PDB file with SEQRES, HELIX, SHEET and CRYST1 records, atoms N, CA, C and O in Angstrom:
SEQRES   1 A   75  UNK UNK UNK UNK UNK UNK UNK UNK UNK UNK UNK UNK UNK          
SEQRES   2 A   75  UNK UNK UNK UNK UNK UNK UNK UNK UNK UNK UNK UNK UNK          
SEQRES   3 A   75  UNK UNK UNK UNK UNK UNK UNK UNK UNK UNK UNK UNK UNK          
SEQRES   4 A   75  UNK UNK UNK UNK UNK UNK UNK UNK UNK UNK UNK UNK UNK          
SEQRES   5 A   75  UNK UNK UNK UNK UNK UNK UNK UNK UNK UNK UNK UNK UNK          
SEQRES   6 A   75  UNK UNK UNK UNK UNK UNK UNK UNK UNK UNK                      
HELIX    1 AA1 UNK A   60  UNK A   62  5                                   3    
SHEET    1 AA1 7 UNK A  25  UNK A  29  0                                        
SHEET    2 AA1 7 UNK A  15  UNK A  19 -1                                        
SHEET    3 AA1 7 UNK A  54  UNK A  59 -1                                        
SHEET    4 AA1 7 UNK A  46  UNK A  51 -1                                        
SHEET    5 AA1 7 UNK A  34  UNK A  43 -1                                        
SHEET    6 AA1 7 UNK A   7  UNK A  10 -1                                        
SHEET    7 AA1 7 UNK A  63  UNK A  65 -1                                        
CRYST1    1.000    1.000    1.000  90.00  90.00  90.00 P 1           1          
ATOM      1  N   UNK A   1      -2.510   7.496   5.020  1.00  0.00           N  
ATOM      2  CA  UNK A   1      -3.774   7.741   5.612  1.00  0.00           C  
ATOM      3  C   UNK A   1      -4.608   6.477   5.472  1.00  0.00           C  
ATOM      4  O   UNK A   1      -4.720   5.894   4.393  1.00  0.00           O  
ATOM      5  N   UNK A   2      -5.186   6.076   6.587  1.00  0.00           N  
ATOM      6  CA  UNK A   2      -6.005   4.858   6.552  1.00  0.00           C  
ATOM      7  C   UNK A   2      -7.395   5.123   6.200  1.00  0.00           C  
ATOM      8  O   UNK A   2      -7.929   6.163   6.586  1.00  0.00           O  
ATOM      9  N   UNK A   3      -8.046   4.231   5.471  1.00  0.00           N  
ATOM     10  CA  UNK A   3      -9.465   4.331   5.089  1.00  0.00           C  
ATOM     11  C   UNK A   3     -10.193   3.154   5.687  1.00  0.00           C  
ATOM     12  O   UNK A   3      -9.610   2.104   5.960  1.00  0.00           O  
ATOM     13  N   UNK A   4     -11.470   3.351   5.883  1.00  0.00           N  
ATOM     14  CA  UNK A   4     -12.383   2.275   6.421  1.00  0.00           C  
ATOM     15  C   UNK A   4     -12.186   1.042   5.534  1.00  0.00           C  
ATOM     16  O   UNK A   4     -12.235   1.133   4.307  1.00  0.00           O  
ATOM     17  N   UNK A   5     -11.963  -0.109   6.172  1.00  0.00           N  
ATOM     18  CA  UNK A   5     -11.808  -1.388   5.462  1.00  0.00           C  
ATOM     19  C   UNK A   5     -10.361  -1.789   5.196  1.00  0.00           C  
ATOM     20  O   UNK A   5     -10.120  -2.923   4.783  1.00  0.00           O  
ATOM     21  N   UNK A   6      -9.389  -0.907   5.415  1.00  0.00           N  
ATOM     22  CA  UNK A   6      -8.017  -1.230   5.199  1.00  0.00           C  
ATOM     23  C   UNK A   6      -7.563  -2.255   6.275  1.00  0.00           C  
ATOM     24  O   UNK A   6      -7.960  -2.223   7.439  1.00  0.00           O  
ATOM     25  N   UNK A   7      -6.703  -3.155   5.777  1.00  0.00           N  
ATOM     26  CA  UNK A   7      -6.053  -4.107   6.738  1.00  0.00           C  
ATOM     27  C   UNK A   7      -4.940  -3.440   7.501  1.00  0.00           C  
ATOM     28  O   UNK A   7      -4.148  -2.673   6.954  1.00  0.00           O  
ATOM     29  N   UNK A   8      -4.899  -3.754   8.790  1.00  0.00           N  
ATOM     30  CA  UNK A   8      -3.816  -3.141   9.624  1.00  0.00           C  
ATOM     31  C   UNK A   8      -3.120  -4.209  10.434  1.00  0.00           C  
ATOM     32  O   UNK A   8      -3.707  -5.233  10.785  1.00  0.00           O  
ATOM     33  N   UNK A   9      -1.857  -3.954  10.725  1.00  0.00           N  
ATOM     34  CA  UNK A   9      -1.052  -4.815  11.615  1.00  0.00           C  
ATOM     35  C   UNK A   9      -1.115  -4.262  13.013  1.00  0.00           C  
ATOM     36  O   UNK A   9      -0.882  -3.071  13.225  1.00  0.00           O  
ATOM     37  N   UNK A  10      -1.426  -5.107  13.970  1.00  0.00           N  
ATOM     38  CA  UNK A  10      -1.461  -4.702  15.390  1.00  0.00           C  
ATOM     39  C   UNK A  10      -0.431  -5.557  16.112  1.00  0.00           C  
ATOM     40  O   UNK A  10      -0.588  -6.774  16.215  1.00  0.00           O  
ATOM     41  N   UNK A  11       0.636  -4.911  16.618  1.00  0.00           N  
ATOM     42  CA  UNK A  11       1.748  -5.637  17.257  1.00  0.00           C  
ATOM     43  C   UNK A  11       1.308  -6.377  18.560  1.00  0.00           C  
ATOM     44  O   UNK A  11       0.186  -6.233  19.046  1.00  0.00           O  
ATOM     45  N   UNK A  12       2.244  -7.154  19.072  1.00  0.00           N  
ATOM     46  CA  UNK A  12       2.106  -7.805  20.395  1.00  0.00           C  
ATOM     47  C   UNK A  12       2.038  -6.769  21.454  1.00  0.00           C  
ATOM     48  O   UNK A  12       2.638  -5.706  21.296  1.00  0.00           O  
ATOM     49  N   UNK A  13       1.352  -7.007  22.516  1.00  0.00           N  
ATOM     50  CA  UNK A  13       1.318  -6.193  23.780  1.00  0.00           C  
ATOM     51  C   UNK A  13       0.597  -4.856  23.566  1.00  0.00           C  
ATOM     52  O   UNK A  13       0.981  -3.855  24.172  1.00  0.00           O  
ATOM     53  N   UNK A  14      -0.406  -4.820  22.745  1.00  0.00           N  
ATOM     54  CA  UNK A  14      -1.223  -3.622  22.559  1.00  0.00           C  
ATOM     55  C   UNK A  14      -2.619  -3.795  23.184  1.00  0.00           C  
ATOM     56  O   UNK A  14      -3.306  -4.791  22.962  1.00  0.00           O  
ATOM     57  N   UNK A  15      -3.003  -2.791  23.968  1.00  0.00           N  
ATOM     58  CA  UNK A  15      -4.279  -2.881  24.634  1.00  0.00           C  
ATOM     59  C   UNK A  15      -5.421  -2.482  23.660  1.00  0.00           C  
ATOM     60  O   UNK A  15      -5.339  -1.467  22.968  1.00  0.00           O  
ATOM     61  N   UNK A  16      -6.505  -3.332  23.632  1.00  0.00           N  
ATOM     62  CA  UNK A  16      -7.637  -3.157  22.817  1.00  0.00           C  
ATOM     63  C   UNK A  16      -8.842  -3.137  23.812  1.00  0.00           C  
ATOM     64  O   UNK A  16      -8.987  -4.050  24.624  1.00  0.00           O  
ATOM     65  N   UNK A  17      -9.666  -2.125  23.738  1.00  0.00           N  
ATOM     66  CA  UNK A  17     -10.833  -2.074  24.759  1.00  0.00           C  
ATOM     67  C   UNK A  17     -12.134  -1.757  24.124  1.00  0.00           C  
ATOM     68  O   UNK A  17     -12.222  -1.263  23.000  1.00  0.00           O  
ATOM     69  N   UNK A  18     -13.138  -2.057  24.878  1.00  0.00           N  
ATOM     70  CA  UNK A  18     -14.538  -1.765  24.451  1.00  0.00           C  
ATOM     71  C   UNK A  18     -15.378  -1.870  25.736  1.00  0.00           C  
ATOM     72  O   UNK A  18     -14.958  -2.448  26.739  1.00  0.00           O  
ATOM     73  N   UNK A  19     -16.603  -1.276  25.658  1.00  0.00           N  
ATOM     74  CA  UNK A  19     -17.469  -1.276  26.790  1.00  0.00           C  
ATOM     75  C   UNK A  19     -18.507  -2.344  26.559  1.00  0.00           C  
ATOM     76  O   UNK A  19     -18.949  -2.547  25.428  1.00  0.00           O  
ATOM     77  N   UNK A  20     -18.910  -3.041  27.625  1.00  0.00           N  
ATOM     78  CA  UNK A  20     -19.914  -4.107  27.516  1.00  0.00           C  
ATOM     79  C   UNK A  20     -21.307  -3.429  27.693  1.00  0.00           C  
ATOM     80  O   UNK A  20     -21.431  -2.236  27.967  1.00  0.00           O  
ATOM     81  N   UNK A  21     -22.315  -4.272  27.517  1.00  0.00           N  
ATOM     82  CA  UNK A  21     -23.709  -3.774  27.614  1.00  0.00           C  
ATOM     83  C   UNK A  21     -24.028  -3.232  28.989  1.00  0.00           C  
ATOM     84  O   UNK A  21     -24.878  -2.349  29.104  1.00  0.00           O  
ATOM     85  N   UNK A  22     -23.394  -3.714  30.027  1.00  0.00           N  
ATOM     86  CA  UNK A  22     -23.670  -3.218  31.358  1.00  0.00           C  
ATOM     87  C   UNK A  22     -22.778  -1.999  31.773  1.00  0.00           C  
ATOM     88  O   UNK A  22     -22.830  -1.517  32.904  1.00  0.00           O  
ATOM     89  N   UNK A  23     -21.974  -1.543  30.806  1.00  0.00           N  
ATOM     90  CA  UNK A  23     -21.169  -0.311  31.020  1.00  0.00           C  
ATOM     91  C   UNK A  23     -19.752  -0.582  31.530  1.00  0.00           C  
ATOM     92  O   UNK A  23     -18.991   0.372  31.692  1.00  0.00           O  
ATOM     93  N   UNK A  24     -19.357  -1.841  31.792  1.00  0.00           N  
ATOM     94  CA  UNK A  24     -17.973  -2.078  32.231  1.00  0.00           C  
ATOM     95  C   UNK A  24     -17.032  -2.106  31.038  1.00  0.00           C  
ATOM     96  O   UNK A  24     -17.458  -2.324  29.904  1.00  0.00           O  
ATOM     97  N   UNK A  25     -15.758  -1.887  31.298  1.00  0.00           N  
ATOM     98  CA  UNK A  25     -14.750  -1.879  30.229  1.00  0.00           C  
ATOM     99  C   UNK A  25     -14.165  -3.244  30.153  1.00  0.00           C  
ATOM    100  O   UNK A  25     -13.823  -3.854  31.166  1.00  0.00           O  
ATOM    101  N   UNK A  26     -14.044  -3.745  28.897  1.00  0.00           N  
ATOM    102  CA  UNK A  26     -13.419  -5.011  28.625  1.00  0.00           C  
ATOM    103  C   UNK A  26     -12.086  -4.763  27.853  1.00  0.00           C  
ATOM    104  O   UNK A  26     -12.099  -4.259  26.731  1.00  0.00           O  
ATOM    105  N   UNK A  27     -10.959  -5.124  28.473  1.00  0.00           N  
ATOM    106  CA  UNK A  27      -9.649  -4.863  27.878  1.00  0.00           C  
ATOM    107  C   UNK A  27      -9.013  -6.160  27.500  1.00  0.00           C  
ATOM    108  O   UNK A  27      -8.985  -7.101  28.293  1.00  0.00           O  
ATOM    109  N   UNK A  28      -8.466  -6.227  26.213  1.00  0.00           N  
ATOM    110  CA  UNK A  28      -7.709  -7.347  25.794  1.00  0.00           C  
ATOM    111  C   UNK A  28      -6.307  -6.855  25.419  1.00  0.00           C  
ATOM    112  O   UNK A  28      -6.199  -5.809  24.781  1.00  0.00           O  
ATOM    113  N   UNK A  29      -5.273  -7.530  25.769  1.00  0.00           N  
ATOM    114  CA  UNK A  29      -3.886  -7.203  25.403  1.00  0.00           C  
ATOM    115  C   UNK A  29      -3.475  -8.249  24.399  1.00  0.00           C  
ATOM    116  O   UNK A  29      -3.593  -9.441  24.686  1.00  0.00           O  
ATOM    117  N   UNK A  30      -3.001  -7.860  23.242  1.00  0.00           N  
ATOM    118  CA  UNK A  30      -2.591  -8.755  22.211  1.00  0.00           C  
ATOM    119  C   UNK A  30      -1.379  -9.580  22.702  1.00  0.00           C  
ATOM    120  O   UNK A  30      -0.406  -9.024  23.212  1.00  0.00           O  
ATOM    121  N   UNK A  31      -1.456 -10.909  22.537  1.00  0.00           N  
ATOM    122  CA  UNK A  31      -0.388 -11.758  22.943  1.00  0.00           C  
ATOM    123  C   UNK A  31       0.630 -12.017  21.879  1.00  0.00           C  
ATOM    124  O   UNK A  31       1.762 -12.431  22.130  1.00  0.00           O  
ATOM    125  N   UNK A  32       0.181 -11.757  20.684  1.00  0.00           N  
ATOM    126  CA  UNK A  32       1.097 -11.880  19.470  1.00  0.00           C  
ATOM    127  C   UNK A  32       0.629 -10.907  18.413  1.00  0.00           C  
ATOM    128  O   UNK A  32      -0.484 -10.392  18.525  1.00  0.00           O  
ATOM    129  N   UNK A  33       1.396 -10.638  17.426  1.00  0.00           N  
ATOM    130  CA  UNK A  33       0.976  -9.725  16.392  1.00  0.00           C  
ATOM    131  C   UNK A  33      -0.310 -10.280  15.665  1.00  0.00           C  
ATOM    132  O   UNK A  33      -0.431 -11.477  15.407  1.00  0.00           O  
ATOM    133  N   UNK A  34      -1.230  -9.368  15.362  1.00  0.00           N  
ATOM    134  CA  UNK A  34      -2.495  -9.788  14.692  1.00  0.00           C  
ATOM    135  C   UNK A  34      -2.793  -8.854  13.575  1.00  0.00           C  
ATOM    136  O   UNK A  34      -2.206  -7.778  13.462  1.00  0.00           O  
ATOM    137  N   UNK A  35      -3.713  -9.271  12.745  1.00  0.00           N  
ATOM    138  CA  UNK A  35      -4.202  -8.495  11.631  1.00  0.00           C  
ATOM    139  C   UNK A  35      -5.667  -8.020  11.931  1.00  0.00           C  
ATOM    140  O   UNK A  35      -6.488  -8.806  12.405  1.00  0.00           O  
ATOM    141  N   UNK A  36      -5.961  -6.778  11.657  1.00  0.00           N  
ATOM    142  CA  UNK A  36      -7.305  -6.254  11.934  1.00  0.00           C  
ATOM    143  C   UNK A  36      -7.759  -5.488  10.733  1.00  0.00           C  
ATOM    144  O   UNK A  36      -7.013  -5.320   9.768  1.00  0.00           O  
ATOM    145  N   UNK A  37      -9.012  -5.010  10.789  1.00  0.00           N  
ATOM    146  CA  UNK A  37      -9.570  -4.210   9.774  1.00  0.00           C  
ATOM    147  C   UNK A  37      -9.875  -2.821  10.403  1.00  0.00           C  
ATOM    148  O   UNK A  37     -10.509  -2.735  11.455  1.00  0.00           O  
ATOM    149  N   UNK A  38      -9.427  -1.787   9.762  1.00  0.00           N  
ATOM    150  CA  UNK A  38      -9.593  -0.411  10.265  1.00  0.00           C  
ATOM    151  C   UNK A  38     -11.079  -0.061  10.031  1.00  0.00           C  
ATOM    152  O   UNK A  38     -11.602  -0.200   8.925  1.00  0.00           O  
ATOM    153  N   UNK A  39     -11.754   0.410  11.143  1.00  0.00           N  
ATOM    154  CA  UNK A  39     -13.185   0.710  11.028  1.00  0.00           C  
ATOM    155  C   UNK A  39     -13.412   2.237  11.096  1.00  0.00           C  
ATOM    156  O   UNK A  39     -14.529   2.700  10.864  1.00  0.00           O  
ATOM    157  N   UNK A  40     -12.397   2.993  11.401  1.00  0.00           N  
ATOM    158  CA  UNK A  40     -12.540   4.473  11.412  1.00  0.00           C  
ATOM    159  C   UNK A  40     -11.887   5.038  12.709  1.00  0.00           C  
ATOM    160  O   UNK A  40     -11.702   4.356  13.717  1.00  0.00           O  
ATOM    161  N   UNK A  41     -11.551   6.374  12.581  1.00  0.00           N  
ATOM    162  CA  UNK A  41     -10.972   7.036  13.668  1.00  0.00           C  
ATOM    163  C   UNK A  41     -12.004   7.600  14.609  1.00  0.00           C  
ATOM    164  O   UNK A  41     -13.011   8.146  14.156  1.00  0.00           O  
ATOM    165  N   UNK A  42     -11.786   7.484  15.924  1.00  0.00           N  
ATOM    166  CA  UNK A  42     -12.727   7.938  16.923  1.00  0.00           C  
ATOM    167  C   UNK A  42     -12.436   9.371  17.287  1.00  0.00           C  
ATOM    168  O   UNK A  42     -13.267  10.258  17.086  1.00  0.00           O  
ATOM    169  N   UNK A  43     -11.288   9.587  17.807  1.00  0.00           N  
ATOM    170  CA  UNK A  43     -10.726  10.927  18.075  1.00  0.00           C  
ATOM    171  C   UNK A  43      -9.343  10.992  17.577  1.00  0.00           C  
ATOM    172  O   UNK A  43      -8.887  10.034  16.953  1.00  0.00           O  
ATOM    173  N   UNK A  44      -8.622  12.068  17.806  1.00  0.00           N  
ATOM    174  CA  UNK A  44      -7.283  12.261  17.269  1.00  0.00           C  
ATOM    175  C   UNK A  44      -6.317  11.081  17.486  1.00  0.00           C  
ATOM    176  O   UNK A  44      -5.504  10.750  16.623  1.00  0.00           O  
ATOM    177  N   UNK A  45      -6.438  10.453  18.689  1.00  0.00           N  
ATOM    178  CA  UNK A  45      -5.443   9.434  19.006  1.00  0.00           C  
ATOM    179  C   UNK A  45      -5.984   7.976  19.097  1.00  0.00           C  
ATOM    180  O   UNK A  45      -5.228   7.048  19.386  1.00  0.00           O  
ATOM    181  N   UNK A  46      -7.268   7.801  18.853  1.00  0.00           N  
ATOM    182  CA  UNK A  46      -7.796   6.423  18.915  1.00  0.00           C  
ATOM    183  C   UNK A  46      -8.657   6.083  17.687  1.00  0.00           C  
ATOM    184  O   UNK A  46      -9.180   6.970  17.012  1.00  0.00           O  
ATOM    185  N   UNK A  47      -8.788   4.794  17.423  1.00  0.00           N  
ATOM    186  CA  UNK A  47      -9.580   4.354  16.304  1.00  0.00           C  
ATOM    187  C   UNK A  47     -10.269   3.061  16.628  1.00  0.00           C  
ATOM    188  O   UNK A  47      -9.975   2.439  17.649  1.00  0.00           O  
ATOM    189  N   UNK A  48     -11.152   2.658  15.808  1.00  0.00           N  
ATOM    190  CA  UNK A  48     -11.928   1.376  15.957  1.00  0.00           C  
ATOM    191  C   UNK A  48     -11.368   0.407  14.944  1.00  0.00           C  
ATOM    192  O   UNK A  48     -11.173   0.759  13.781  1.00  0.00           O  
ATOM    193  N   UNK A  49     -11.099  -0.850  15.391  1.00  0.00           N  
ATOM    194  CA  UNK A  49     -10.650  -1.894  14.526  1.00  0.00           C  
ATOM    195  C   UNK A  49     -11.448  -3.145  14.806  1.00  0.00           C  
ATOM    196  O   UNK A  49     -11.917  -3.362  15.923  1.00  0.00           O  
ATOM    197  N   UNK A  50     -11.599  -3.972  13.776  1.00  0.00           N  
ATOM    198  CA  UNK A  50     -12.200  -5.276  13.902  1.00  0.00           C  
ATOM    199  C   UNK A  50     -11.093  -6.302  13.907  1.00  0.00           C  
ATOM    200  O   UNK A  50     -10.374  -6.460  12.920  1.00  0.00           O  
ATOM    201  N   UNK A  51     -10.958  -6.998  15.017  1.00  0.00           N  
ATOM    202  CA  UNK A  51      -9.857  -7.999  15.204  1.00  0.00           C  
ATOM    203  C   UNK A  51     -10.280  -9.001  16.282  1.00  0.00           C  
ATOM    204  O   UNK A  51     -11.051  -8.675  17.185  1.00  0.00           O  
ATOM    205  N   UNK A  52      -9.777 -10.185  16.169  1.00  0.00           N  
ATOM    206  CA  UNK A  52     -10.135 -11.249  17.118  1.00  0.00           C  
ATOM    207  C   UNK A  52     -11.604 -11.442  17.299  1.00  0.00           C  
ATOM    208  O   UNK A  52     -12.063 -11.771  18.393  1.00  0.00           O  
ATOM    209  N   UNK A  53     -12.386 -11.235  16.198  1.00  0.00           N  
ATOM    210  CA  UNK A  53     -13.795 -11.510  16.172  1.00  0.00           C  
ATOM    211  C   UNK A  53     -14.643 -10.435  16.909  1.00  0.00           C  
ATOM    212  O   UNK A  53     -15.771 -10.698  17.325  1.00  0.00           O  
ATOM    213  N   UNK A  54     -14.091  -9.272  17.050  1.00  0.00           N  
ATOM    214  CA  UNK A  54     -14.839  -8.178  17.808  1.00  0.00           C  
ATOM    215  C   UNK A  54     -14.393  -6.838  17.336  1.00  0.00           C  
ATOM    216  O   UNK A  54     -13.316  -6.732  16.750  1.00  0.00           O  
ATOM    217  N   UNK A  55     -15.173  -5.791  17.562  1.00  0.00           N  
ATOM    218  CA  UNK A  55     -14.743  -4.454  17.277  1.00  0.00           C  
ATOM    219  C   UNK A  55     -14.268  -3.800  18.551  1.00  0.00           C  
ATOM    220  O   UNK A  55     -14.976  -3.819  19.557  1.00  0.00           O  
ATOM    221  N   UNK A  56     -13.064  -3.214  18.526  1.00  0.00           N  
ATOM    222  CA  UNK A  56     -12.460  -2.635  19.742  1.00  0.00           C  
ATOM    223  C   UNK A  56     -11.898  -1.247  19.429  1.00  0.00           C  
ATOM    224  O   UNK A  56     -11.762  -0.889  18.259  1.00  0.00           O  
ATOM    225  N   UNK A  57     -11.589  -0.505  20.400  1.00  0.00           N  
ATOM    226  CA  UNK A  57     -10.890   0.772  20.314  1.00  0.00           C  
ATOM    227  C   UNK A  57      -9.401   0.493  20.610  1.00  0.00           C  
ATOM    228  O   UNK A  57      -9.083  -0.333  21.466  1.00  0.00           O  
ATOM    229  N   UNK A  58      -8.490   1.187  19.895  1.00  0.00           N  
ATOM    230  CA  UNK A  58      -7.083   1.006  20.106  1.00  0.00           C  
ATOM    231  C   UNK A  58      -6.395   2.364  19.780  1.00  0.00           C  
ATOM    232  O   UNK A  58      -6.882   3.134  18.953  1.00  0.00           O  
ATOM    233  N   UNK A  59      -5.296   2.619  20.430  1.00  0.00           N  
ATOM    234  CA  UNK A  59      -4.589   3.839  20.106  1.00  0.00           C  
ATOM    235  C   UNK A  59      -4.017   3.760  18.669  1.00  0.00           C  
ATOM    236  O   UNK A  59      -3.397   2.763  18.300  1.00  0.00           O  
ATOM    237  N   UNK A  60      -4.223   4.767  17.909  1.00  0.00           N  
ATOM    238  CA  UNK A  60      -3.884   4.778  16.506  1.00  0.00           C  
ATOM    239  C   UNK A  60      -2.387   4.665  16.274  1.00  0.00           C  
ATOM    240  O   UNK A  60      -1.959   4.218  15.210  1.00  0.00           O  
ATOM    241  N   UNK A  61      -1.589   5.064  17.253  1.00  0.00           N  
ATOM    242  CA  UNK A  61      -0.131   4.957  17.089  1.00  0.00           C  
ATOM    243  C   UNK A  61       0.399   3.531  17.134  1.00  0.00           C  
ATOM    244  O   UNK A  61       1.559   3.278  16.808  1.00  0.00           O  
ATOM    245  N   UNK A  62      -0.480   2.579  17.550  1.00  0.00           N  
ATOM    246  CA  UNK A  62      -0.126   1.193  17.642  1.00  0.00           C  
ATOM    247  C   UNK A  62      -0.474   0.323  16.445  1.00  0.00           C  
ATOM    248  O   UNK A  62      -0.205  -0.878  16.429  1.00  0.00           O  
ATOM    249  N   UNK A  63      -1.077   0.952  15.444  1.00  0.00           N  
ATOM    250  CA  UNK A  63      -1.506   0.170  14.260  1.00  0.00           C  
ATOM    251  C   UNK A  63      -0.703   0.627  13.032  1.00  0.00           C  
ATOM    252  O   UNK A  63      -0.292   1.783  12.930  1.00  0.00           O  
ATOM    253  N   UNK A  64      -0.497  -0.307  12.114  1.00  0.00           N  
ATOM    254  CA  UNK A  64       0.322   0.009  10.926  1.00  0.00           C  
ATOM    255  C   UNK A  64      -0.422  -0.529   9.715  1.00  0.00           C  
ATOM    256  O   UNK A  64      -0.977  -1.626   9.777  1.00  0.00           O  
ATOM    257  N   UNK A  65      -0.448   0.214   8.618  1.00  0.00           N  
ATOM    258  CA  UNK A  65      -1.142  -0.266   7.404  1.00  0.00           C  
ATOM    259  C   UNK A  65      -0.439  -1.492   6.820  1.00  0.00           C  
ATOM    260  O   UNK A  65       0.791  -1.541   6.803  1.00  0.00           O  
ATOM    261  N   UNK A  66      -1.162  -2.437   6.363  1.00  0.00           N  
ATOM    262  CA  UNK A  66      -0.584  -3.637   5.677  1.00  0.00           C  
ATOM    263  C   UNK A  66      -0.683  -3.367   4.210  1.00  0.00           C  
ATOM    264  O   UNK A  66      -1.682  -3.690   3.568  1.00  0.00           O  
ATOM    265  N   UNK A  67       0.386  -2.756   3.665  1.00  0.00           N  
ATOM    266  CA  UNK A  67       0.395  -2.451   2.225  1.00  0.00           C  
ATOM    267  C   UNK A  67       1.488  -3.341   1.617  1.00  0.00           C  
ATOM    268  O   UNK A  67       2.361  -3.865   2.309  1.00  0.00           O  
ATOM    269  N   UNK A  68       1.393  -3.482   0.303  1.00  0.00           N  
ATOM    270  CA  UNK A  68       2.400  -4.325  -0.434  1.00  0.00           C  
ATOM    271  C   UNK A  68       3.748  -3.826  -0.169  1.00  0.00           C  
ATOM    272  O   UNK A  68       4.666  -4.643  -0.104  1.00  0.00           O  
ATOM    273  N   UNK A  69       3.982  -2.537  -0.002  1.00  0.00           N  
ATOM    274  CA  UNK A  69       5.317  -2.023   0.257  1.00  0.00           C  
ATOM    275  C   UNK A  69       5.841  -2.448   1.615  1.00  0.00           C  
ATOM    276  O   UNK A  69       7.054  -2.564   1.788  1.00  0.00           O  
ATOM    277  N   UNK A  70       4.957  -2.687   2.598  1.00  0.00           N  
ATOM    278  CA  UNK A  70       5.322  -3.095   3.916  1.00  0.00           C  
ATOM    279  C   UNK A  70       5.432  -4.609   4.059  1.00  0.00           C  
ATOM    280  O   UNK A  70       6.005  -5.087   5.039  1.00  0.00           O  
ATOM    281  N   UNK A  71       4.925  -5.337   3.156  1.00  0.00           N  
ATOM    282  CA  UNK A  71       4.928  -6.810   3.293  1.00  0.00           C  
ATOM    283  C   UNK A  71       6.281  -7.385   2.776  1.00  0.00           C  
ATOM    284  O   UNK A  71       6.883  -6.864   1.837  1.00  0.00           O  
ATOM    285  N   UNK A  72       6.714  -8.461   3.425  1.00  0.00           N  
ATOM    286  CA  UNK A  72       7.909  -9.124   2.917  1.00  0.00           C  
ATOM    287  C   UNK A  72       7.552  -9.955   1.728  1.00  0.00           C  
ATOM    288  O   UNK A  72       6.477 -10.553   1.691  1.00  0.00           O  
ATOM    289  N   UNK A  73       8.422 -10.012   0.753  1.00  0.00           N  
ATOM    290  CA  UNK A  73       8.185 -10.719  -0.473  1.00  0.00           C  
ATOM    291  C   UNK A  73       8.972 -12.042  -0.463  1.00  0.00           C  
ATOM    292  O   UNK A  73      10.175 -12.051  -0.200  1.00  0.00           O  
ATOM    293  N   UNK A  74       8.311 -13.109  -0.737  1.00  0.00           N  
ATOM    294  CA  UNK A  74       8.945 -14.426  -0.802  1.00  0.00           C  
ATOM    295  C   UNK A  74       8.727 -15.003  -2.188  1.00  0.00           C  
ATOM    296  O   UNK A  74       7.635 -14.880  -2.744  1.00  0.00           O  
ATOM    297  N   UNK A  75       9.756 -15.635  -2.758  1.00  0.00           N  
ATOM    298  CA  UNK A  75       9.660 -16.274  -4.029  1.00  0.00           C  
ATOM    299  C   UNK A  75       9.880 -17.743  -3.907  1.00  0.00           C  
ATOM    300  O   UNK A  75       9.833 -18.459  -4.908  1.00  0.00           O  
TER     301      UNK A  75                                                      
END                                                                             
């Protein structure tokens, strides 16, 4: 379960969207995997994340927690 402030992995080719001040929708598709900060769940299948210098909505099925167990270990 994700909590506000958790780091998340967002894979390549994921749509991230938000509405501008004039009401139009601004959509960004990730070109490479990125790291974001989980800001909270909006509805059952979407959440807000802070990534690429902005807060956006993304489908929750496209984000993964960045936990020590999920990270590769290098020595």
